[in-house]
C-alpha atoms as a printed R data frame, in Angstrom:
   type eleno elety resid chain resno       x       y       z
1  ATOM     1    CA   UNK     A     1  85.890 241.060 -42.562
2  ATOM     2    CA   UNK     A     2  83.665 243.630 -44.140
3  ATOM     3    CA   UNK     A     3  84.101 244.914 -47.755
4  ATOM     4    CA   UNK     A     4  85.597 248.599 -47.880
5  ATOM     5    CA   UNK     A     5  85.098 251.140 -50.612
6  ATOM     6    CA   UNK     A     6  87.547 249.582 -52.996
7  ATOM     7    CA   UNK     A     7  86.096 246.224 -52.836
8  ATOM     8    CA   UNK     A     8  88.639 244.449 -50.946
9  ATOM     9    CA   UNK     A     9  87.995 242.937 -47.404
10 ATOM    10    CA   UNK     A    10  88.998 245.229 -44.517
11 ATOM    11    CA   UNK     A    11  89.564 243.811 -40.716
12 ATOM    12    CA   UNK     A    12  87.051 245.415 -38.465
13 ATOM    13    CA   UNK     A    13  87.436 244.899 -34.828
14 ATOM    14    CA   UNK     A    14  84.384 244.463 -32.654
15 ATOM    15    CA   UNK     A    15  83.860 245.855 -29.277
16 ATOM    16    CA   UNK     A    16  84.559 242.629 -27.666
17 ATOM    17    CA   UNK     A    17  87.601 242.102 -29.312
18 ATOM    18    CA   UNK     A    18  89.049 245.556 -28.126
19 ATOM    19    CA   UNK     A    19  88.096 244.581 -24.623
20 ATOM    20    CA   UNK     A    20  89.388 240.890 -24.832
21 ATOM    21    CA   UNK     A    21  92.747 242.334 -26.210
22 ATOM    22    CA   UNK     A    22  92.932 244.804 -23.156
23 ATOM    23    CA   UNK     A    23  92.024 241.964 -20.747
24 ATOM    24    CA   UNK     A    24  94.711 239.472 -21.892
25 ATOM    25    CA   UNK     A    25  97.166 242.307 -21.078
26 ATOM    26    CA   UNK     A    26  95.696 243.030 -17.898
27 ATOM    27    CA   UNK     A    27  95.783 239.363 -16.895
28 ATOM    28    CA   UNK     A    28  99.622 239.234 -18.095
29 ATOM    29    CA   UNK     A    29 100.093 242.118 -15.334
30 ATOM    30    CA   UNK     A    30  98.390 240.212 -12.644
31 ATOM    31    CA   UNK     A    31  95.090 241.615 -12.615
32 ATOM    32    CA   UNK     A    32  91.702 239.606 -12.872
33 ATOM    33    CA   UNK     A    33  89.353 240.263 -15.564
34 ATOM    34    CA   UNK     A    34  86.194 239.196 -16.918
35 ATOM    35    CA   UNK     A    35  84.320 239.992 -19.859
36 ATOM    36    CA   UNK     A    36  80.431 240.812 -19.009
37 ATOM    37    CA   UNK     A    37  77.683 241.072 -21.383
38 ATOM    38    CA   UNK     A    38  74.699 242.454 -19.800
39 ATOM    39    CA   UNK     A    39  71.350 241.955 -21.820
40 ATOM    40    CA   UNK     A    40  70.305 245.085 -23.522
41 ATOM    41    CA   UNK     A    41  73.894 246.995 -22.636
42 ATOM    42    CA   UNK     A    42  77.133 247.060 -24.171
43 ATOM    43    CA   UNK     A    43  79.732 244.784 -23.217
44 ATOM    44    CA   UNK     A    44  82.383 245.753 -20.506
45 ATOM    45    CA   UNK     A    45  85.398 244.518 -18.782
46 ATOM    46    CA   UNK     A    46  85.245 244.135 -15.107
47 ATOM    47    CA   UNK     A    47  88.858 244.332 -13.857
48 ATOM    48    CA   UNK     A    48  89.776 243.437 -10.190
49 ATOM    49    CA   UNK     A    49  93.205 243.739  -8.053
50 ATOM    50    CA   UNK     A    50  93.587 240.160  -6.664
51 ATOM    51    CA   UNK     A    51  95.388 241.574  -3.803
52 ATOM    52    CA   UNK     A    52  92.599 244.140  -3.005
53 ATOM    53    CA   UNK     A    53  89.345 243.274  -4.258
54 ATOM    54    CA   UNK     A    54  87.770 246.198  -3.046
55 ATOM    55    CA   UNK     A    55  89.891 247.668  -5.861
56 ATOM    56    CA   UNK     A    56  87.728 247.157  -8.999
57 ATOM    57    CA   UNK     A    57  86.649 249.043 -12.238
58 ATOM    58    CA   UNK     A    58  84.280 248.482 -15.326
59 ATOM    59    CA   UNK     A    59  86.164 249.283 -18.702
60 ATOM    60    CA   UNK     A    60  84.219 249.842 -21.883
61 ATOM    61    CA   UNK     A    61  85.060 250.150 -25.628
62 ATOM    62    CA   UNK     A    62  83.431 252.625 -27.198
63 ATOM    63    CA   UNK     A    63  83.508 254.036 -30.967
64 ATOM    64    CA   UNK     A    64  83.524 257.737 -31.496
65 ATOM    65    CA   UNK     A    65  83.891 259.899 -34.558
66 ATOM    66    CA   UNK     A    66  87.877 259.737 -34.070
67 ATOM    67    CA   UNK     A    67  88.062 256.120 -33.564
68 ATOM    68    CA   UNK     A    68  87.649 253.301 -30.781
69 ATOM    69    CA   UNK     A    69  88.437 254.615 -27.457
70 ATOM    70    CA   UNK     A    70  88.426 252.681 -23.894
71 ATOM    71    CA   UNK     A    71  86.643 254.342 -21.384
72 ATOM    72    CA   UNK     A    72  85.993 254.133 -17.761
73 ATOM    73    CA   UNK     A    73  82.391 253.368 -16.475
74 ATOM    74    CA   UNK     A    74  81.726 256.678 -15.949
75 ATOM    75    CA   UNK     A    75  82.434 257.588 -19.644
76 ATOM    76    CA   UNK     A    76  85.575 259.368 -19.571
77 ATOM    77    CA   UNK     A    77  88.133 258.442 -22.135
78 ATOM    78    CA   UNK     A    78  90.903 256.482 -21.107
79 ATOM    79    CA   UNK     A    79  92.872 255.581 -23.961
80 ATOM    80    CA   UNK     A    80  92.468 255.106 -27.766
81 ATOM    81    CA   UNK     A    81  91.879 251.409 -28.220
82 ATOM    82    CA   UNK     A    82  94.958 250.802 -30.430
83 ATOM    83    CA   UNK     A    83  96.899 251.819 -27.413
84 ATOM    84    CA   UNK     A    84  96.372 248.602 -25.022
85 ATOM    85    CA   UNK     A    85  99.777 249.125 -23.072
86 ATOM    86    CA   UNK     A    86  98.849 252.821 -22.231
87 ATOM    87    CA   UNK     A    87  95.238 251.937 -21.115
88 ATOM    88    CA   UNK     A    88  96.609 248.807 -19.281
89 ATOM    89    CA   UNK     A    89  99.181 250.972 -17.480
90 ATOM    90    CA   UNK     A    90  96.428 253.577 -16.152
91 ATOM    91    CA   UNK     A    91  94.118 250.890 -15.028
92 ATOM    92    CA   UNK     A    92  97.127 249.187 -13.188
93 ATOM    93    CA   UNK     A    93  97.901 252.518 -11.536
94 ATOM    94    CA   UNK     A    94  94.357 253.201 -10.446
95 ATOM    95    CA   UNK     A    95  93.674 249.773  -9.331
96 ATOM    96    CA   UNK     A    96  97.060 249.591  -7.221
97 ATOM    97    CA   UNK     A    97  97.043 248.863  -3.705
98 ATOM    98    CA   UNK     A    98  98.721 251.290  -1.521
99 ATOM    99    CA   UNK     A    99 101.185 249.694   0.886
């Protein structure tokens, strides 16, 4: 919690909290996740389809001028961080194994 301009405490989420929130949703959907915190780099969420381990992606959480966003590993916006279900839907589709 940090003080805001009115002198009250305002909840501020961190990058790791956003990634953990998304990770929890992806685990509920049957994907494997691992939070990574590489030295000198931003934390990321490594996501793998357990039925096809070659299907994997690293997800980032970055703050932009218009708020927090989940991003693909190459930097493209995935979904606003407040839209965990939307982000999880897209990740699940991208990592889906074709029958």
